[in-house]
N, C-alpha and C positions, 0 to 999 in steps of 0.2 A: 504494500500500500504506500503510495506517495502522498506527500503533503505540499500544499501550495497556499502560502499566506495571501490574504486578501485585505485590502483597505479601501475606504470610501471617503471622499471629501465633498463637502458642499462648498462650492467656490464662493457663494455669497458670504459665508462667515469664515471660511478658510480653515475650519476645523477638520483634521484628518482622524478618522476612527478606524481601528482594527476591526475587521469582521471575523467571523468564525473561519479558522483555517480549514480549507477544503481537503478532504481525504479522498483519493481516487485511485482506481486500479488501472485506468486507461486514459489515453488522450481524449477519447470520445466522451468518457464520463466527465472529465475536467471541462471540456468544451460545453457540455450540456449545463453544468453547474454555473459556469461563467455567463452563458447565455441567459439563464434564469435570473442571475443577479443583475445583469444589465437591464433586463426588462423590468424587474421589480423596483429598481432604484433609479431608473432613467439615466443611466450612465452615458456620458458624452464622449469619453475617451478611455482607452485601455492602456495602462502602463505595464510593461513587461520587463522584469529583471533579467538581464542577460549575463549569464555566468561566464565571464571572461577568464582566461588563464592569467596567472600572475604577471605574465609578460604584457597583458593587454590584448592579446590576440584571441580569436575565437577558436575553440576546440570542439570536440564531438558533442559535449553537453550543450554548448551554445547552438549548435546545429539542430538539436532536438527541440530547444526552446523556440527557435525560429520556425520550425515545422509547426509547433503549436500555434505560433502567431499567424501562420498562414491559415490554419483552421479558424482562428478567431476573426480573421479579416472578413470572413463570410458574414459577420454581423453588420458590416458596413460602418463600423466606427473607426476613427483614427487610432492607430497603434503607435506607441512611443516605446522604444527599447532603451533602457538605461543600464549602465554597468552596475551590477549588483555586488561586485566584490566588496568585502568588508562591511556589508550591511547586516549580516546575520551573526549574532553573538550567542555563544553557549552560556545560557543561564537557566538553571532548572526552575527558577521562580516565575518565568513567563514564557510565552510562546514566541520563540525566536523567528519563526516564519512570518507570523503576523507583524512583529516588530520590524522586520526587514521590509515588508509590504508598506508599512506606514512611512518608513524612511524614504523608500523609492517614490512614493506618491508626494511626499513633501518636496523632494528634489524636483519632481516634474512641475509642481505648482510654482516653485521658486523660479524655474526657467521660464515659465509662461508669464510670470509677472515682470521679468526683466526684458522680455521680448516686446518691442513696441508694436 
């Protein structure tokens, strides 16, 4: 079973919230869960963490994530890939996947605010 952290932000107030981490056995299952979240919450953009190698290059894991992004592109929403290196911390007191999703979404919102 794989885990994917999920976060949501309402741009009107700028608050980023961690949602329940999705547990899924397949890409199809993950895509269905993301599709449902997008519908339920009126999502306008999907931010995807890209697991780059320490060198900054893309490896096999990044290829699998981009494949998932291709599946999610069918939703018709803009996709933004962000480097997820160093966003997940090992801490047994909280959900690291959700915390990483929150950090990535904050980074995406920060970039949007700086772009004229």
